[in-house]
Rosetta silent file (secondary structure, phi, psi, omega in degrees, C-alpha in Angstrom):
SEQUENCE: MHERLGRILLFVVAMAVSVSLINACSSEGTKEPSLQLNELYALGGSSGDWVELHNSFDRDLSLEGYQLRDSAAIWVFPKGITIKAKGFLQIYCDDSGKDGKTNFKLTSKGETITLLDTKGIVLDQIIYPNQEENISWGRYPDGTGDWTALYQLTPGAANAKGTKKESIITDGGPTETDPQ
SCORE:     score description
SCORE:     0.000 S_00000001
   1 L     0.000  -48.557 -179.391  -25.464  -22.985  -26.232 S_00000001
   2 H   -64.326  -36.906  179.328  -27.087  -21.517  -23.094 S_00000001
   3 H   -64.681  -40.718  179.490  -26.557  -24.783  -21.225 S_00000001
   4 H   -66.315  -43.763  177.316  -22.848  -24.760  -22.085 S_00000001
   5 H   -61.437  -38.457  177.778  -22.479  -21.120  -20.998 S_00000001
   6 H   -62.754  -42.259  178.445  -24.277  -21.994  -17.786 S_00000001
   7 H   -65.420  -41.445  178.748  -21.860  -24.856  -17.094 S_00000001
   8 H   -62.840  -46.119  178.945  -18.855  -22.640  -17.800 S_00000001
   9 H   -61.088  -43.274  178.717  -20.196  -19.929  -15.497 S_00000001
  10 H   -61.752  -42.610  178.197  -20.904  -22.499  -12.782 S_00000001
  11 H   -61.611  -45.988 -179.656  -17.358  -23.877  -13.139 S_00000001
  12 H   -61.715  -45.033  179.140  -15.818  -20.391  -12.892 S_00000001
  13 H   -63.105  -43.237  179.881  -17.877  -19.539   -9.803 S_00000001
  14 H   -62.695  -40.580  178.748  -17.001  -22.880   -8.185 S_00000001
  15 H   -65.056  -42.497  179.862  -13.284  -22.315   -8.836 S_00000001
  16 H   -62.755  -42.535  178.303  -13.442  -18.799   -7.386 S_00000001
  17 H   -65.387  -40.932  179.389  -15.195  -20.068   -4.253 S_00000001
  18 H   -61.442  -46.033  179.412  -12.670  -22.917   -3.939 S_00000001
  19 H   -62.454  -42.622  178.724   -9.716  -20.551   -4.170 S_00000001
  20 H   -61.447  -43.315  179.925  -11.330  -18.242   -1.595 S_00000001
  21 H   -66.758  -41.089  178.156  -11.943  -21.148    0.777 S_00000001
  22 H   -61.827  -45.929  179.347   -8.393  -22.481    0.347 S_00000001
  23 H   -62.694  -42.293 -179.170   -6.952  -19.029    1.053 S_00000001
  24 H   -65.090  -43.152 -179.082   -9.204  -18.543    4.074 S_00000001
  25 H   -68.641  -39.150 -176.847   -8.358  -21.980    5.511 S_00000001
  26 H   -72.608  -25.731 -178.235   -4.634  -21.666    4.932 S_00000001
  27 H   -99.904  -13.502 -177.702   -4.398  -18.242    6.581 S_00000001
  28 L   -64.487  129.056  178.872   -6.914  -18.786    9.369 S_00000001
  29 L    81.333  -10.189  179.925   -5.196  -18.835   12.717 S_00000001
  30 L  -118.378   12.127 -179.292   -1.845  -18.001   11.141 S_00000001
  31 L   -64.983  111.336 -179.804   -2.498  -14.407   10.260 S_00000001
  32 L  -112.320  160.838  177.457    0.664  -12.678   11.366 S_00000001
  33 L   -59.650  164.215 -175.950    1.620   -9.038   11.186 S_00000001
  34 L  -149.584 -168.654  175.988    3.334   -7.942    8.022 S_00000001
  35 E   -99.361  130.081 -176.680    4.906   -5.177    6.007 S_00000001
  36 E  -132.509  153.466  163.023    2.439   -2.639    4.624 S_00000001
  37 E   -68.505  138.143 -173.599    2.228    0.511    2.584 S_00000001
  38 E  -128.655  -30.258 -179.554    1.196    3.069    5.192 S_00000001
  39 E  -161.950  152.419  175.549    1.301    6.620    3.800 S_00000001
  40 E  -149.587  156.155  177.802    2.248    8.446    0.599 S_00000001
  41 E  -144.791  119.649 -173.187    2.621   11.985   -0.645 S_00000001
  42 L  -104.715    8.374  178.882    2.815   12.792   -4.358 S_00000001
  43 L  -122.186   45.108 -174.453    3.258   16.578   -4.202 S_00000001
  44 L   -71.657  -13.214  179.573    6.644   16.670   -2.508 S_00000001
  45 H    56.386 -135.283 -177.084    8.064   19.379   -4.783 S_00000001
  46 H   -67.719  -24.367  178.816   11.758   20.020   -4.191 S_00000001
  47 H   -81.867  -14.217  174.152   11.759   17.758   -1.116 S_00000001
  48 L    96.929  150.986  172.476   10.449   14.861   -3.221 S_00000001
  49 E   -73.183  159.240  179.170    7.506   12.493   -3.360 S_00000001
  50 E  -154.798  157.235  173.483    7.559    9.642   -0.871 S_00000001
  51 E  -125.195  138.947  177.501    6.002    6.376    0.217 S_00000001
  52 E  -111.737  137.257  174.540    6.057    5.184    3.817 S_00000001
  53 E  -107.045  153.090  175.241    6.162    1.541    4.882 S_00000001
  54 E  -126.291  129.297  178.606    5.106    0.131    8.261 S_00000001
  55 E  -100.912  108.972  179.269    6.636   -3.020    9.737 S_00000001
  56 L   -85.606   -6.519  179.634    4.152   -4.773   12.046 S_00000001
  57 L   -67.470  158.115  176.075    6.611   -7.584   12.800 S_00000001
  58 L   -86.961   14.124 -179.602    8.266   -7.857   16.217 S_00000001
  59 L  -141.628  154.898  174.885   11.653   -7.969   14.489 S_00000001
  60 L   -62.271  153.433 -176.314   13.707   -5.825   12.143 S_00000001
  61 E  -134.624  120.838  173.739   13.241   -6.719    8.487 S_00000001
  62 E   -74.119  132.512 -178.912   15.809   -6.479    5.689 S_00000001
  63 L   -98.575    6.120  179.781   14.107   -5.189    2.557 S_00000001
  64 L   -54.473  124.682  178.866   16.812   -6.361    0.158 S_00000001
  65 L    89.771  -14.447  173.807   15.066   -7.789   -2.902 S_00000001
  66 L   -66.877  162.573 -176.800   11.612   -6.481   -2.003 S_00000001
  67 E  -130.421  145.618  172.737    9.959   -4.422   -4.752 S_00000001
  68 E  -122.288  129.042 -174.657    7.973   -1.213   -4.954 S_00000001
  69 E  -128.497  137.399  169.675    6.013   -0.714   -8.155 S_00000001
  70 L  -106.125 -163.667 -175.955    4.028    2.172   -9.580 S_00000001
  71 L   -68.128  -16.770 -174.664    1.883    2.090  -12.726 S_00000001
  72 L  -129.467  -15.034 -173.397    4.933    2.072  -15.022 S_00000001
  73 L  -140.096  158.672  175.295    8.117    0.981  -13.194 S_00000001
  74 E  -121.955  131.589  176.705    9.474   -1.520  -10.671 S_00000001
  75 E  -117.378  129.455  179.304   12.132   -0.595   -8.107 S_00000001
  76 E   -99.881  128.071  178.952   14.016   -3.321   -6.235 S_00000001
  77 L   -61.928  128.435  179.083   15.203   -2.473   -2.717 S_00000001
  78 L   -78.949  171.143  176.439   19.015   -2.608   -2.650 S_00000001
  79 L   -60.977  142.251  173.998   21.154   -4.289    0.000 S_00000001
  80 L    99.601   -4.166  177.667   21.392   -2.426    3.294 S_00000001
  81 L   -97.632  120.754 -178.691   17.835   -1.099    3.674 S_00000001
  82 E  -128.947  144.133  173.909   16.209   -2.357    6.872 S_00000001
  83 E  -112.413  131.098 -177.110   12.985   -1.354    8.607 S_00000001
  84 L   -66.495  155.430  175.052   12.943   -1.567   12.407 S_00000001
  85 L   -55.568  132.415 -179.961   10.493   -3.779   14.314 S_00000001
  86 L    57.953   20.028 -173.453    7.126   -1.983   14.632 S_00000001
  87 L  -102.910 -177.714 -178.585    8.784    0.867   12.730 S_00000001
  88 E  -126.126  148.402  178.640    8.243    3.141    9.769 S_00000001
  89 E  -139.811  124.979  178.612   10.427    3.780    6.730 S_00000001
  90 E   -93.760  127.512  178.079   10.126    6.682    4.293 S_00000001
  91 E  -113.657  120.677  177.965   11.191    5.910    0.707 S_00000001
  92 E   -78.732  139.217 -178.198   11.775    8.907   -1.579 S_00000001
  93 E  -115.646   88.265 -175.067   10.371    8.587   -5.088 S_00000001
  94 E  -120.684    7.035  178.967   12.473   10.875   -7.291 S_00000001
  95 L    67.706   13.182  178.082   13.107    8.656  -10.357 S_00000001
  96 L   -85.223  -32.152 -176.868   16.899    8.600   -9.814 S_00000001
  97 L    69.778   15.248 -176.813   17.086    5.015   -8.557 S_00000001
  98 L  -118.031  154.793  174.341   20.132    6.040   -6.497 S_00000001
  99 L    54.222   41.272  178.428   20.915    6.209   -2.772 S_00000001
 100 L    75.828   14.751  177.402   17.840    4.222   -1.731 S_00000001
 101 L  -104.407  148.608 -176.519   15.467    6.326   -3.864 S_00000001
 102 E   -70.235  166.861  175.918   13.077    4.790   -6.378 S_00000001
 103 L   -95.007   21.378  176.473   13.434    4.925  -10.145 S_00000001
 104 L  -146.471  156.301  171.972    9.987    6.519  -10.453 S_00000001
 105 E  -102.907  158.206  173.148    8.080    9.556   -9.211 S_00000001
 106 L   -84.751  148.855  176.163    4.527    9.462   -7.923 S_00000001
 107 L   -97.869  138.863  179.861    1.893   11.199   -9.980 S_00000001
 108 L   -73.645  -10.618 -179.699   -0.366   13.756   -8.329 S_00000001
 109 L   -84.283   -4.390 -178.649   -3.228   12.540  -10.546 S_00000001
 110 L    95.032  145.556  178.456   -3.399    9.214   -8.690 S_00000001
 111 L  -169.221 -174.156  178.525   -2.106    5.768   -9.614 S_00000001
 112 E  -101.662  131.848  173.581   -1.458    2.284   -8.262 S_00000001
 113 E  -118.871  131.486 -176.685    1.423    1.600   -5.864 S_00000001
 114 E  -127.945  137.364  174.766    2.252   -2.037   -5.082 S_00000001
 115 E  -109.132  126.776 -178.745    4.597   -3.567   -2.511 S_00000001
 116 E  -123.403  150.359  177.117    5.965   -7.025   -3.362 S_00000001
 117 L   -82.092 -172.788 -175.562    8.144   -9.445   -1.411 S_00000001
 118 L   -67.515  -17.683  178.861   11.373  -11.022   -2.689 S_00000001
 119 L   -97.034    2.283 -179.526    9.382  -13.681   -4.597 S_00000001
 120 L    84.264   12.321  178.524    7.188  -11.104   -6.353 S_00000001
 121 L   -83.629  132.506 -178.742    4.138  -11.836   -4.196 S_00000001
 122 E   -68.599  122.239  175.885    1.938   -8.795   -3.593 S_00000001
 123 E   -93.491  -36.284 -177.489    2.031   -7.766    0.067 S_00000001
 124 E  -161.443  155.784 -179.749    0.009   -4.582   -0.252 S_00000001
 125 E  -155.838  143.906  175.728   -1.425   -2.279   -2.895 S_00000001
 126 E  -137.901  137.072  168.657   -3.166    1.082   -3.042 S_00000001
 127 E  -106.907  104.957 -174.963   -4.870    2.926   -5.860 S_00000001
 128 L   -96.611  153.566 -177.117   -4.722    6.471   -4.591 S_00000001
 129 L   -85.468 -177.713  173.817   -6.796    9.430   -5.870 S_00000001
 130 L   -50.911  139.354 -178.220   -5.753   12.907   -7.055 S_00000001
 131 L   -95.568  151.462  176.764   -3.483   14.495   -4.466 S_00000001
 132 E  -118.677  150.754 -179.087   -3.911   17.865   -2.794 S_00000001
 133 L   -56.643  132.380  176.418   -1.196   20.162   -1.460 S_00000001
 134 L    62.678   22.140  175.416   -0.128   19.349    2.140 S_00000001
 135 E  -129.149  117.237  178.009   -2.488   16.370    2.408 S_00000001
 136 E   -90.918  174.358  178.316   -1.012   12.878    2.364 S_00000001
 137 E  -121.593  120.570 -175.610   -2.868    9.627    1.777 S_00000001
 138 E  -155.621  175.549  178.433   -2.434    7.009    4.485 S_00000001
 139 E   -88.923  140.324  172.441   -3.836    4.331    6.748 S_00000001
 140 E  -140.611  118.699   -1.658   -5.407    5.218   10.050 S_00000001
 141 L   -72.127  166.852 -175.185   -4.663    3.498   12.322 S_00000001
 142 L   -51.985  134.428  171.364   -1.228    2.551   11.029 S_00000001
 143 L    74.685  -20.774 -173.945   -0.898   -0.611    8.975 S_00000001
 144 L  -128.022  -23.440 -172.856   -4.464   -1.806    9.467 S_00000001
 145 L   -78.678  177.589  175.702   -6.904    1.039    8.972 S_00000001
 146 E   -68.309  154.017  172.356   -8.694    2.370    5.935 S_00000001
 147 E   -74.983  133.505 -175.144   -6.820    4.628    3.519 S_00000001
 148 E  -149.185  159.246  172.881   -7.788    8.213    4.217 S_00000001
 149 E   -69.665  130.089  179.130   -6.707   11.793    3.576 S_00000001
 150 E  -112.739  121.523 -175.262   -4.293   12.810    6.343 S_00000001
 151 L   -88.241    4.953  173.174   -4.115   16.535    7.057 S_00000001
 152 L  -131.683  113.935  178.475   -0.850   16.180    8.950 S_00000001
 153 L   -67.840  131.475 -177.876    2.079   14.725    6.986 S_00000001
 154 L  -134.137   54.579 -178.565    3.873   12.121    9.126 S_00000001
 155 L   -62.604  129.955  178.255    6.656   10.572    7.012 S_00000001
 156 L    76.593   12.514 -178.036    8.606    7.990    8.990 S_00000001
 157 L  -145.160  172.018  178.430    6.240    8.226   11.985 S_00000001
 158 L   -61.310  141.997  179.701    2.795    7.116   13.174 S_00000001
 159 L   -74.503  147.441  178.841   -0.089    8.614   11.215 S_00000001
 160 L  -125.321  137.367  176.532   -2.300   11.260   12.797 S_00000001
 161 L   -74.999  146.785  179.827   -5.851   12.116   11.823 S_00000001
 162 L   -86.338 -166.972 -177.061   -6.503   15.689   10.790 S_00000001
 163 L  -113.051   -0.839  179.070   -9.174   18.138   11.796 S_00000001
 164 L   -99.750  169.273  172.799  -11.007   18.520    8.471 S_00000001
 165 L   -59.074  140.918 -176.076  -13.583   16.257    6.870 S_00000001
 166 E  -120.617  147.854  177.407  -11.755   13.272    5.481 S_00000001
 167 E   -99.008  122.714 -177.592  -12.357   11.066    2.502 S_00000001
 168 E  -112.055  136.737  176.348  -12.048    7.370    3.302 S_00000001
 169 E   -88.154  126.909  174.109  -11.686    4.602    0.710 S_00000001
 170 E  -125.370  179.095  179.917  -13.945    1.626    1.343 S_00000001
 171 L   -60.751  -26.218 -179.157  -14.909   -1.283   -0.885 S_00000001
 172 L   -90.328    4.269 -179.717  -17.769    0.842   -2.198 S_00000001
 173 E   106.445 -177.215 -176.940  -15.512    3.796   -3.115 S_00000001
 174 E   -65.105  141.877  173.662  -14.712    7.095   -1.408 S_00000001
 175 E  -137.460  155.122  179.241  -16.987    8.321    1.370 S_00000001
 176 E   -95.220  143.174  178.406  -16.870   11.423    3.561 S_00000001
 177 E  -149.667  151.976  175.192  -16.581   11.131    7.309 S_00000001
 178 L   -82.426  138.165  178.276  -15.889   13.409   10.242 S_00000001
 179 L   -65.293  154.473 -178.688  -12.564   12.771   11.978 S_00000001
 180 L   -99.838    0.000    0.000  -12.655   11.250   15.441 S_00000001
């Protein structure tokens, strides 16, 4: 019994390593900029919750058919929404699903937000924590940095670090750091 479990475990580990190596080899040297989740604010009140995207490509990108998903709903970008090259795009999350707004609201208690391409492949994902008034959650620097509390809301623009202690998400969980 133990020998069989050992073989199964060895097989699973070998498969995981193989998949990791295949992914690393196929993307090595071809890593190109992409579309990322960049900032979000879940306490928008009457002005609405929002998610910001950042386009790292050197060209404008039509988002028709791309998807934004929260913990309970999927919203498909309609025709006519484009994000400029190296630009930012604010998407309102008001649960109406009309006029370029999502069919879901963000929860201030924290949840998972996922960005998918037209084929349903995950481009980016964030599990954000409880939100605080006038503090957004975003990447610093834009598109590539760690997710951190941002003390200056910057929807549709480059993110700016605040002046208070900030909580940064790392692989080991939240940590406190002084802003630079």
